[in-house]
C-alpha positions in Angstrom: -13.2 51.1 2.1 -12.4 47.6 0.7 -13.2 48.9 -2.8 -10.8 51.8 -2.5 -8.0 49.5 -1.3 -8.7 47.1 -4.2 -8.6 50.0 -6.7 -5.3 51.2 -5.3 -3.6 47.8 -5.6 -5.3 46.5 -8.7 -2.5 47.6 -11.1 0.1 45.8 -8.9 -2.1 42.6 -8.8 -2.5 42.7 -12.6 1.2 43.2 -13.1 2.0 40.2 -10.8 -0.4 38.0 -12.8 1.2 39.0 -16.1 4.8 38.6 -15.1 6.4 35.4 -16.5 6.7 32.7 -13.9 4.7 34.6 -11.3 2.6 32.1 -9.3 0.7 31.9 -6.0 1.2 29.4 -3.3 -1.5 26.8 -3.3 -2.3 23.1 -3.0 -1.5 21.1 -6.1 -3.0 17.7 -6.8 -2.9 15.0 -9.5 -4.2 11.4 -9.9 -3.0 8.6 -12.2 -3.8 4.9 -12.6 -0.6 3.0 -11.8 0.1 -0.3 -10.0 -3.5 -1.4 -10.6 -4.8 1.4 -8.4 -5.3 5.1 -8.2 -2.2 7.1 -7.2 -3.0 10.5 -5.6 -0.4 13.1 -4.9 -1.3 16.4 -3.1 1.2 19.0 -2.0 1.7 22.6 -1.0 4.1 24.6 -3.1 4.7 28.3 -3.9 5.3 27.6 -7.6 2.8 25.6 -9.7 5.4 24.7 -12.3 7.8 23.2 -9.7 4.9 21.4 -8.0 4.0 19.8 -11.4 7.7 18.7 -11.8 7.7 17.1 -8.4 4.4 15.3 -8.9 5.6 14.0 -12.3 8.7 12.7 -10.6 6.6 10.8 -8.1 4.4 9.3 -10.8 7.5 8.3 -12.8 8.9 6.5 -9.7 5.6 4.7 -9.2 5.7 3.5 -12.8 9.3 2.4 -12.4 8.5 0.3 -9.3 5.5 -1.2 -11.1 7.7 -2.2 -14.1 10.1 -3.8 -11.6 7.7 -5.7 -9.3 4.4 -6.3 -11.1 3.4 -9.9 -11.6 1.1 -8.8 -14.4 4.0 -7.7 -16.5 5.9 -10.8 -17.9 9.1 -8.8 -18.4 9.2 -7.4 -14.9 12.1 -8.5 -12.7 9.7 -10.2 -10.3 8.1 -12.2 -13.1 11.5 -13.4 -14.2 12.1 -14.6 -10.7 8.9 -16.5 -10.7 9.7 -18.0 -14.1 13.1 -19.5 -13.2 14.0 -19.3 -9.5 12.8 -22.9 -8.9 15.3 -24.0 -11.6 18.3 -21.9 -10.6 19.1 -18.9 -8.5 18.2 -15.6 -10.1 20.4 -12.5 -9.8 18.2 -9.5 -9.0 18.6 -5.8 -8.3 19.6 -4.7 -4.8 16.2 -3.0 -4.6 14.1 -6.1 -5.3 16.4 -8.2 -3.1 15.9 -5.8 -0.2 12.2 -5.7 -0.4 11.9 -9.5 -0.6 14.1 -9.7 2.4 11.9 -7.2 4.2 8.8 -9.2 3.3 10.4 -12.4 4.6 11.2 -10.6 7.9 7.4 -9.9 8.2 6.8 -13.6 7.6 8.9 -14.3 10.6 7.3 -11.6 12.8 3.8 -12.8 11.9 4.6 -16.5 12.0 3.7 -16.9 8.4 0.5 -14.8 8.3 2.3 -12.6 5.9 3.7 -14.8 3.2 4.5 -13.7 -0.3 4.4 -17.3 -1.5 0.6 -17.1 -1.2 0.8 -16.4 -5.0 1.4 -20.1 -5.5 -2.4 -20.4 -5.0 -3.3 -16.8 -5.6 -2.3 -17.0 -9.3 -5.3 -19.2 -10.0 -7.8 -16.5 -8.8 -9.2 -14.0 -11.3 -11.4 -11.5 -9.5 -12.6 -9.8 -12.7 -14.0 -13.0 -14.2 -14.8 -14.9 -11.0 -12.1 -17.5 -11.6 -10.8 -19.6 -8.8 -8.6 -22.7 -8.4 -10.1 -26.2 -8.7 -9.8 -28.5 -5.7 -6.9 -30.3 -7.6 -5.1 -27.0 -8.3 -5.4 -25.9 -4.7 -4.2 -29.2 -3.3 -1.2 -29.0 -5.6 -0.4 -25.4 -4.7 -0.7 -25.6 -0.9 2.7 -27.3 -0.4 4.4 -24.5 -2.3 3.0 -21.8 0.1 5.7 -21.5 2.6 8.1 -18.5 2.9 10.9 -20.9 3.9 10.9 -22.0 0.3 12.4 -18.6 -0.7 16.2 -18.5 -0.3 18.2 -15.3 -0.5 21.9 -15.3 -1.1 23.3 -12.0 0.2 26.8 -12.5 -1.2 25.6 -13.2 -4.8 22.4 -11.1 -4.7 20.2 -14.0 -5.9 16.8 -15.4 -5.1 16.0 -19.1 -5.4 13.0 -21.3 -4.7 13.6 -24.7 -3.1 10.9 -26.5 -4.9 8.8 -26.2 -8.1 5.4 -24.5 -8.0 6.5 -21.6 -5.8 5.4 -18.1 -6.9 5.8 -14.9 -5.0 3.8 -11.7 -5.1 4.7 -8.4 -3.4 1.3 -7.0 -3.6 1.0 -6.8 0.2 4.0 -4.6 0.6 5.0 -3.0 -2.8 2.5 -0.2 -2.8 3.5 1.0 0.6 7.1 0.9 -0.5 6.3 2.9 -3.6 4.5 5.5 -1.4 7.6 5.8 0.8 9.8 6.2 -2.3 7.5 8.9 -3.7 7.5 10.9 -0.4 11.3 10.7 -0.3 11.3 12.5 -3.7 9.0 15.2 -2.3 11.1 15.7 0.9 14.3 16.1 -1.2 12.4 18.7 -3.2 11.8 20.7 -0.1 8.1 19.8 0.4 6.9 20.1 3.9 3.2 19.4 3.6 2.0 16.6 1.3 0.0 13.4 0.9 0.7 10.4 -1.3 -1.8 7.5 -1.6 -1.8 4.3 -3.6 -5.2 2.7 -3.1 -5.4 1.8 0.5 -1.8 3.0 1.4 -1.3 6.6 2.4 1.6 8.7 3.8 1.3 12.3 4.9 3.9 14.9 6.0 3.2 18.1 7.7 -0.4 19.5 7.8 -3.2 20.6 5.5 -4.2 24.2 6.0 -2.6 24.2 9.4 -4.5 21.2 10.6 -3.8 17.5 10.7 -4.6 15.4 7.6 -7.8 13.5 8.1 -7.9 10.0 6.5 -11.2 8.2 6.3 -11.6 4.5 7.0 -14.2 3.2 4.6 -17.3 1.2 5.6 -16.5 -2.2 3.9 -20.1 -2.7 3.0 -20.9 0.9 1.9 -18.6 2.5 -0.7 -19.7 6.0 0.2 -19.7 5.4 4.0 -16.9 6.3 6.4 -16.7 4.5 9.8 -13.9 6.6 11.2 -11.7 9.7 10.5 -8.1 9.5 11.6 -6.1 12.7 12.1 -2.5 12.2 11.0 0.7 14.2 10.8 4.0 12.7 9.5 2.4 9.2 9.5 1.3 6.4 7.3 -1.9 4.5 7.2 -2.7 1.3 5.2 -6.1 -0.4 4.9 -6.7 -3.9 3.6 -10.3 -4.9 2.9 -12.3 -7.7 1.5 -14.0 -5.2 -0.8 -10.9 -4.2 -2.9 -10.8 -7.2 -5.3 -13.4 -9.8 -4.9 -16.3 -11.7 -6.4 -19.2 -13.5 -4.8 -20.5 -17.0 -5.7 -23.1 -19.1 -3.9 -23.0 -16.6 -0.9 -19.3 -16.8 -0.5 -17.0 -13.8 -0.9 -13.8 -14.6 -2.7 -11.3 -11.8 -2.1 -7.6 -11.3 -2.7 -6.3 -11.6 0.9 -5.6 -15.3 1.2 -4.8 -17.4 4.3 -1.4 -19.0 3.5 -2.6 -22.1 5.4 -5.6 -22.8 3.2 -5.0 -20.8 0.0 -8.5 -19.4 0.4 -9.9 -16.0 1.4 -10.0 -15.3 5.1 -13.4 -14.5 6.5 -12.9 -13.3 10.1 -12.6 -9.6 9.4 -13.8 -7.1 6.8 -11.0 -4.6 6.9 -7.8 -3.7 8.8 -6.2 -0.3 9.0 -2.7 0.1 10.4 -1.2 3.4 11.5 2.6 3.8 11.8 5.6 5.8 10.6 6.5 4.0 7.4 4.1 3.0 4.6 6.1 -0.1 3.7 5.5 -1.4 7.2 1.9 -0.4 7.6 1.1 -2.1 4.2 2.6 -5.4 5.3 1.0 -5.2 8.7 -2.5 -4.5 7.3 -2.3 -7.7 5.3 -0.9 -9.6 8.3 -3.5 -8.5 10.7 -6.3 -9.3 8.2 -5.1 -12.9 8.1 -4.4 -13.1 11.9 -7.9 -11.9 12.8 -9.0 -9.6 15.7 -7.4 -11.1 18.8 -4.0 -12.3 17.4 -3.9 -9.1 15.2 -4.3 -6.7 18.1 -1.8 -8.7 20.1 0.8 -8.2 17.4 0.1 -4.5 16.9 0.1 -3.8 20.7 3.6 -5.4 20.8 5.0 -3.0 18.2 6.1 0.5 19.0 4.4 3.5 17.4 1.9 1.3 15.7 -1.9 1.3 16.0 -4.8 -0.5 14.4 -8.5 -0.3 13.6 -10.1 -3.6 12.7 -13.6 -4.1 11.4 -14.7 -7.7 12.1 -17.0 -9.9 10.0 -20.0 -8.6 11.9 -19.1 -4.9 11.3 -17.9 -4.2 14.8 -14.9 -1.9 15.3 -11.9 -3.0 17.4 -9.0 -0.7 18.4 -5.4 -1.2 19.4 -4.4 -0.1 22.9 -3.3 3.4 22.0 -6.4 4.2 20.0 -8.7 2.5 22.5 -7.7 5.1 25.1 -9.0 7.9 22.8 -12.4 6.3 22.2 
């Protein structure tokens, strides 16, 4: 019976395949190395060519933000701020101004656990070569780590540092921001079901094959291991871990998430995953909670609406925010 039906419709199926522009609805996915991590875009679209155009637009936006906010590019706008803001106020784009202002707001909310001036000491670390600041360099850098040193002039659109030695880095918030920007492009393109991820920051809309998206939380000590799968629809999740950029020396793990109070890597947790509505926010909060630790971190998350957390402490134990704890 099936063979007879197939023979009947085979000419029509062949014609559909041969017609110019004829496509079948499907999932479309691409990856690219941008912002020092892997960018992944996955979406459902009826037209493969249009899907490719939208994905390319997302990747282009990611590259634009990287050119604007990377501290590794000497000609980026952020690098220009770091070069001269301690000498005189620097006029910046509205976009960069707004993201720095948002970062400083998180510094206030977290009482300094999130602090973009951590880069005053962070710039001395090289996780590829095992480089770290000397005791003298760290002592000199610590007084510069204080978000109050960053002054924003709303009227003139400028950024200034109140003392020399201050450097800022938006690595704890920029990837989430880029993910949000990319998803805005897909929404404007009519996409209803999609995922965008940038390293540990992901944002999903809609569903995948009629079911929620499932995002895995990695075992910090086993690259192939997953400790939890989180079902998500129209939500963001960001994970910060001590396994992302690190080196070990004399039994000490030096990783890229620094305690602003010491200029050294924190060691009370292995990873933090924050779930919320906006990737910019979950990105900043995952870094914040990592620095705060389990108790203060959960207290913060439980005080915020529509926000949940999964924390893996230094012993590998899992801790959940109030909303998720009810589901365990």
